[in-house]
OpenMM code with the backbone's topology and positions (N, CA, C; nanometers):
from openmm import Vec3, app, unit

residues = "UNK UNK UNK UNK UNK UNK UNK UNK UNK UNK UNK UNK UNK UNK UNK UNK UNK UNK UNK UNK UNK UNK UNK UNK UNK UNK UNK UNK UNK UNK UNK UNK UNK UNK UNK UNK UNK UNK UNK UNK UNK UNK UNK UNK UNK UNK UNK UNK UNK UNK UNK UNK UNK UNK UNK UNK UNK UNK UNK UNK UNK UNK UNK UNK UNK UNK UNK UNK UNK UNK UNK UNK UNK UNK UNK UNK UNK UNK UNK UNK UNK UNK UNK UNK UNK".split()
positions = [
    Vec3(1.0289, 3.0922, 0.8301),
    Vec3(0.9702, 3.0069, 0.7299),
    Vec3(0.9446, 2.8690, 0.7910),
    Vec3(0.8239, 2.8169, 0.7756),
    Vec3(0.7919, 2.6852, 0.8288),
    Vec3(0.7771, 2.5868, 0.7149),
    Vec3(0.8150, 2.4640, 0.7415),
    Vec3(0.7967, 2.3604, 0.6398),
    Vec3(0.6772, 2.2751, 0.6790),
    Vec3(0.6113, 2.2229, 0.5781),
    Vec3(0.4927, 2.1429, 0.6025),
    Vec3(0.5082, 2.0094, 0.5305),
    Vec3(0.4778, 1.9022, 0.6008),
    Vec3(0.4813, 1.7701, 0.5398),
    Vec3(0.3625, 1.7581, 0.4455),
    Vec3(0.3823, 1.6880, 0.3375),
    Vec3(0.2780, 1.6687, 0.2371),
    Vec3(0.1503, 1.6132, 0.3003),
    Vec3(0.0372, 1.6498, 0.2447),
    Vec3(-0.0917, 1.6024, 0.2947),
    Vec3(-0.1200, 1.4579, 0.2539),
    Vec3(-0.0526, 1.4094, 0.1491),
    Vec3(-0.0711, 1.2716, 0.1039),
    Vec3(0.0655, 1.2067, 0.0858),
    Vec3(0.0772, 1.0845, 0.1349),
    Vec3(0.2016, 1.0099, 0.1221),
    Vec3(0.1708, 0.8819, 0.0447),
    Vec3(0.2385, 0.8629, -0.0682),
    Vec3(0.2197, 0.7444, -0.1513),
    Vec3(0.3217, 0.6387, -0.1102),
    Vec3(0.2714, 0.5182, -0.0792),
    Vec3(0.3587, 0.4096, -0.0352),
    Vec3(0.3420, 0.2906, -0.1298),
    Vec3(0.4469, 0.2567, -0.2058),
    Vec3(0.4390, 0.1377, -0.2913),
    Vec3(0.4479, 0.0120, -0.2050),
    Vec3(0.3579, -0.0810, -0.2275),
    Vec3(0.3523, -0.2034, -0.1477),
    Vec3(0.3656, -0.3255, -0.2382),
    Vec3(0.4689, -0.4063, -0.2126),
    Vec3(0.4847, -0.5306, -0.2877),
    Vec3(0.4944, -0.6519, -0.1956),
    Vec3(0.4727, -0.6294, -0.0668),
    Vec3(0.4777, -0.7380, 0.0300),
    Vec3(0.6163, -0.7642, 0.0866),
    Vec3(0.7176, -0.6966, 0.0335),
    Vec3(0.8537, -0.7171, 0.0835),
    Vec3(0.8706, -0.6494, 0.2195),
    Vec3(0.9751, -0.6898, 0.2911),
    Vec3(1.0036, -0.6280, 0.4207),
    Vec3(1.0277, -0.4783, 0.4047),
    Vec3(1.0977, -0.4406, 0.2974),
    Vec3(1.1269, -0.2985, 0.2773),
    Vec3(1.0009, -0.2170, 0.2511),
    Vec3(0.9057, -0.2719, 0.1753),
    Vec3(0.7838, -0.1946, 0.1496),
    Vec3(0.7017, -0.1800, 0.2773),
    Vec3(0.7015, -0.2819, 0.3616),
    Vec3(0.6282, -0.2727, 0.4881),
    Vec3(0.6993, -0.1788, 0.5857),
    Vec3(0.8320, -0.1750, 0.5802),
    Vec3(0.9053, -0.0761, 0.6605),
    Vec3(0.8746, 0.0642, 0.6108),
    Vec3(0.8608, 0.0786, 0.4787),
    Vec3(0.8234, 0.2085, 0.4224),
    Vec3(0.6863, 0.2523, 0.4707),
    Vec3(0.5930, 0.1572, 0.4808),
    Vec3(0.4598, 0.1887, 0.5326),
    Vec3(0.4694, 0.2343, 0.6779),
    Vec3(0.5488, 0.1650, 0.7575),
    Vec3(0.5669, 0.2061, 0.8977),
    Vec3(0.6232, 0.3469, 0.9071),
    Vec3(0.7205, 0.3788, 0.8233),
    Vec3(0.7793, 0.5130, 0.8246),
    Vec3(0.6755, 0.6161, 0.7815),
    Vec3(0.5953, 0.5827, 0.6812),
    Vec3(0.4905, 0.6749, 0.6365),
    Vec3(0.3908, 0.7012, 0.7485),
    Vec3(0.3573, 0.5982, 0.8257),
    Vec3(0.2650, 0.6152, 0.9381),
    Vec3(0.3233, 0.7094, 1.0431),
    Vec3(0.4531, 0.6967, 1.0676),
    Vec3(0.5198, 0.7851, 1.1642),
    Vec3(0.5171, 0.9293, 1.1143),
    Vec3(0.5486, 0.9492, 0.9860),
    Vec3(0.5514, 1.0840, 0.9295),
    Vec3(0.4121, 1.1454, 0.9191),
    Vec3(0.3126, 1.0621, 0.8932),
    Vec3(0.1772, 1.1124, 0.8693),
    Vec3(0.1069, 1.1577, 0.9969),
    Vec3(0.1378, 1.0935, 1.1070),
    Vec3(0.0634, 1.1200, 1.2304),
    Vec3(0.0662, 1.2665, 1.2742),
    Vec3(0.1828, 1.3299, 1.2909),
    Vec3(0.1808, 1.4689, 1.3389),
    Vec3(0.1200, 1.5666, 1.2388),
    Vec3(0.1294, 1.5352, 1.1110),
    Vec3(0.0770, 1.6259, 1.0083),
    Vec3(-0.0659, 1.5906, 0.9679),
    Vec3(-0.1185, 1.4809, 1.0258),
    Vec3(-0.2513, 1.4315, 0.9897),
    Vec3(-0.2637, 1.4115, 0.8393),
    Vec3(-0.1583, 1.3570, 0.7803),
    Vec3(-0.1562, 1.3301, 0.6366),
    Vec3(-0.2281, 1.1997, 0.6056),
    Vec3(-0.2724, 1.1874, 0.4823),
    Vec3(-0.3315, 1.0632, 0.4334),
    Vec3(-0.2214, 0.9765, 0.3746),
    Vec3(-0.2385, 0.8469, 0.3873),
    Vec3(-0.1436, 0.7526, 0.3283),
    Vec3(-0.2164, 0.6744, 0.2205),
    Vec3(-0.1551, 0.6691, 0.1046),
    Vec3(-0.2114, 0.5939, -0.0065),
    Vec3(-0.1158, 0.4794, -0.0371),
    Vec3(-0.1620, 0.3566, -0.0167),
    Vec3(-0.0822, 0.2389, -0.0494),
    Vec3(-0.1114, 0.1978, -0.1925),
    Vec3(-0.0072, 0.1648, -0.2657),
    Vec3(-0.0229, 0.1304, -0.4066),
    Vec3(0.0390, -0.0050, -0.4340),
    Vec3(-0.0422, -0.0967, -0.4864),
    Vec3(0.0044, -0.2281, -0.5288),
    Vec3(-0.0413, -0.2465, -0.6720),
    Vec3(0.0537, -0.2635, -0.7630),
    Vec3(0.0222, -0.2704, -0.9056),
    Vec3(0.0857, -0.3942, -0.9659),
    Vec3(0.0143, -0.4585, -1.0553),
    Vec3(0.0700, -0.5675, -1.1343),
    Vec3(0.0543, -0.5300, -1.2797),
    Vec3(0.1628, -0.5369, -1.3521),
    Vec3(0.1593, -0.4990, -1.4930),
    Vec3(0.1947, -0.6188, -1.5799),
    Vec3(0.1197, -0.6357, -1.6861),
    Vec3(0.1469, -0.7424, -1.7815),
    Vec3(0.1233, -0.6866, -1.9212),
    Vec3(0.2192, -0.7046, -2.0116),
    Vec3(0.1989, -0.6533, -2.1477),
    Vec3(0.0713, -0.7092, -2.2094),
    Vec3(0.0023, -0.6275, -2.2840),
    Vec3(-0.1261, -0.6684, -2.3412),
    Vec3(-0.1119, -0.7777, -2.4468),
    Vec3(0.0092, -0.8046, -2.4923),
    Vec3(0.0277, -0.9106, -2.5919),
    Vec3(0.0170, -1.0489, -2.5289),
    Vec3(0.0246, -1.0548, -2.3955),
    Vec3(0.0116, -1.1825, -2.3266),
    Vec3(-0.1310, -1.2001, -2.2765),
    Vec3(-0.1799, -1.3190, -2.2909),
    Vec3(-0.3104, -1.3515, -2.2325),
    Vec3(-0.2857, -1.4206, -2.0994),
    Vec3(-0.3598, -1.3788, -2.0019),
    Vec3(-0.3434, -1.4360, -1.8688),
    Vec3(-0.4646, -1.5224, -1.8378),
    Vec3(-0.4388, -1.6444, -1.7951),
    Vec3(-0.5484, -1.7342, -1.7604),
    Vec3(-0.6169, -1.6854, -1.6335),
    Vec3(-0.7392, -1.7287, -1.6150),
    Vec3(-0.8129, -1.6880, -1.4950),
    Vec3(-0.7458, -1.7433, -1.3695),
    Vec3(-0.6791, -1.8577, -1.3822),
    Vec3(-0.6078, -1.9150, -1.2676),
    Vec3(-0.4939, -1.8224, -1.2231),
    Vec3(-0.4191, -1.7708, -1.3190),
    Vec3(-0.3093, -1.6793, -1.2862),
    Vec3(-0.3648, -1.5480, -1.2317),
    Vec3(-0.4728, -1.4983, -1.2916),
    Vec3(-0.5353, -1.3753, -1.2408),
    Vec3(-0.5769, -1.3923, -1.0956),
    Vec3(-0.6347, -1.5082, -1.0633),
    Vec3(-0.6776, -1.5337, -0.9256),
    Vec3(-0.5592, -1.5390, -0.8295),
    Vec3(-0.4463, -1.5976, -0.8735),
    Vec3(-0.3264, -1.6015, -0.7895),
    Vec3(-0.2741, -1.4607, -0.7637),
    Vec3(-0.2745, -1.3776, -0.8677),
    Vec3(-0.2278, -1.2397, -0.8536),
    Vec3(-0.3186, -1.1629, -0.7580),
    Vec3(-0.4496, -1.1808, -0.7742),
    Vec3(-0.5458, -1.1118, -0.6875),
    Vec3(-0.5296, -1.1564, -0.5420),
    Vec3(-0.5067, -1.2859, -0.5218),
    Vec3(-0.4880, -1.3381, -0.3863),
    Vec3(-0.3625, -1.2778, -0.3229),
    Vec3(-0.2530, -1.2703, -0.3999),
    Vec3(-0.1293, -1.2111, -0.3474),
    Vec3(-0.1508, -1.0638, -0.3130),
    Vec3(-0.2203, -0.9909, -0.4002),
    Vec3(-0.2482, -0.8493, -0.3740),
    Vec3(-0.3334, -0.8331, -0.2490),
    Vec3(-0.4335, -0.9189, -0.2322),
    Vec3(-0.5175, -0.9131, -0.1120),
    Vec3(-0.4353, -0.9387, 0.0141),
    Vec3(-0.3398, -1.0319, 0.0066),
    Vec3(-0.2532, -1.0589, 0.1218),
    Vec3(-0.1696, -0.9366, 0.1569),
    Vec3(-0.1197, -0.8676, 0.0550),
    Vec3(-0.0405, -0.7466, 0.0781),
    Vec3(-0.1259, -0.6396, 0.1451),
    Vec3(-0.2487, -0.6228, 0.0978),
    Vec3(-0.3388, -0.5231, 0.1566),
    Vec3(-0.3724, -0.5608, 0.3009),
    Vec3(-0.3934, -0.6891, 0.3270),
    Vec3(-0.4222, -0.7325, 0.4638),
    Vec3(-0.3051, -0.7033, 0.5575),
    Vec3(-0.1818, -0.7220, 0.5084),
    Vec3(-0.0646, -0.6875, 0.5889),
    Vec3(-0.0646, -0.5378, 0.6192),
    Vec3(-0.0935, -0.4575, 0.5186),
    Vec3(-0.0965, -0.3117, 0.5369),
    Vec3(-0.2060, -0.2726, 0.6354),
    Vec3(-0.3210, -0.3382, 0.6263),
    Vec3(-0.4304, -0.3099, 0.7194),
    Vec3(-0.3885, -0.3410, 0.8627),
    Vec3(-0.3231, -0.4545, 0.8830),
    Vec3(-0.2805, -0.4937, 1.0176),
    Vec3(-0.1818, -0.3925, 1.0751),
    Vec3(-0.0882, -0.3482, 0.9933),
    Vec3(0.0103, -0.2497, 1.0390),
    Vec3(-0.0576, -0.1173, 1.0707),
    Vec3(-0.1493, -0.0749, 0.9844),
    Vec3(-0.2131, 0.0555, 1.0050),
    Vec3(-0.3071, 0.0544, 1.1250),
    Vec3(-0.3689, -0.0591, 1.1550),
    Vec3(-0.4572, -0.0670, 1.2719),
    Vec3(-0.3791, -0.0448, 1.4006),
    Vec3(-0.2542, -0.0924, 1.4030),
    Vec3(-0.1708, -0.0727, 1.5216),
    Vec3(-0.1459, 0.0755, 1.5469),
    Vec3(-0.1420, 0.1535, 1.4398),
    Vec3(-0.1175, 0.2976, 1.4560),
    Vec3(-0.2478, 0.3773, 1.4501),
    Vec3(-0.3603, 0.3059, 1.4489),
    Vec3(-0.4934, 0.3675, 1.4483),
    Vec3(-0.5170, 0.4543, 1.3253),
    Vec3(-0.4709, 0.4062, 1.2090),
    Vec3(-0.4949, 0.4730, 1.0810),
    Vec3(-0.5787, 0.3783, 0.9959),
    Vec3(-0.6605, 0.4327, 0.9099),
    Vec3(-0.7485, 0.3518, 0.8260),
    Vec3(-0.6822, 0.3188, 0.6932),
    Vec3(-0.7147, 0.2015, 0.6407),
    Vec3(-0.6720, 0.1615, 0.5069),
    Vec3(-0.7975, 0.1427, 0.4240),
    Vec3(-0.8005, 0.2052, 0.3089),
    Vec3(-0.9144, 0.1931, 0.2195),
    Vec3(-0.8738, 0.1131, 0.0976),
    Vec3(-0.9617, 0.0245, 0.0569),
    Vec3(-0.9342, -0.0571, -0.0610),
    Vec3(-1.0027, 0.0023, -0.1827),
    Vec3(-0.9341, -0.0099, -0.2950),
    Vec3(-0.9931, 0.0307, -0.4222),
    Vec3(-0.9429, -0.0656, -0.5282),
    Vec3(-1.0373, -0.1183, -0.6050),
    Vec3(-0.9996, -0.2138, -0.7101),
    Vec3(-1.0271, -0.1537, -0.8447),
] * unit.nanometer
topology = app.Topology()
chain = topology.addChain("A")
for resn in residues:
    res = topology.addResidue(resn, chain)
    for name in ("N", "CA", "C"):
        topology.addAtom(name, app.Element.getBySymbol(name[0]), res)
């Protein structure tokens, strides 16, 4: 009986050292199996709160920084990062 690593690996990204270490581990696991890596960065706010455009822009900027970090790490391992908004 052979075991097979999943074809897709979901990596939660919040910009912390641990999430970036998780991305590095996912890259190591994905390479031999040629798996895809999906990075996920989510911000949740209850709908009862209104968020100003200034706060939205700060959140978007932080998310973009997290994605840029993930891109830099993945380029070192020659894996692609795709953005989706």
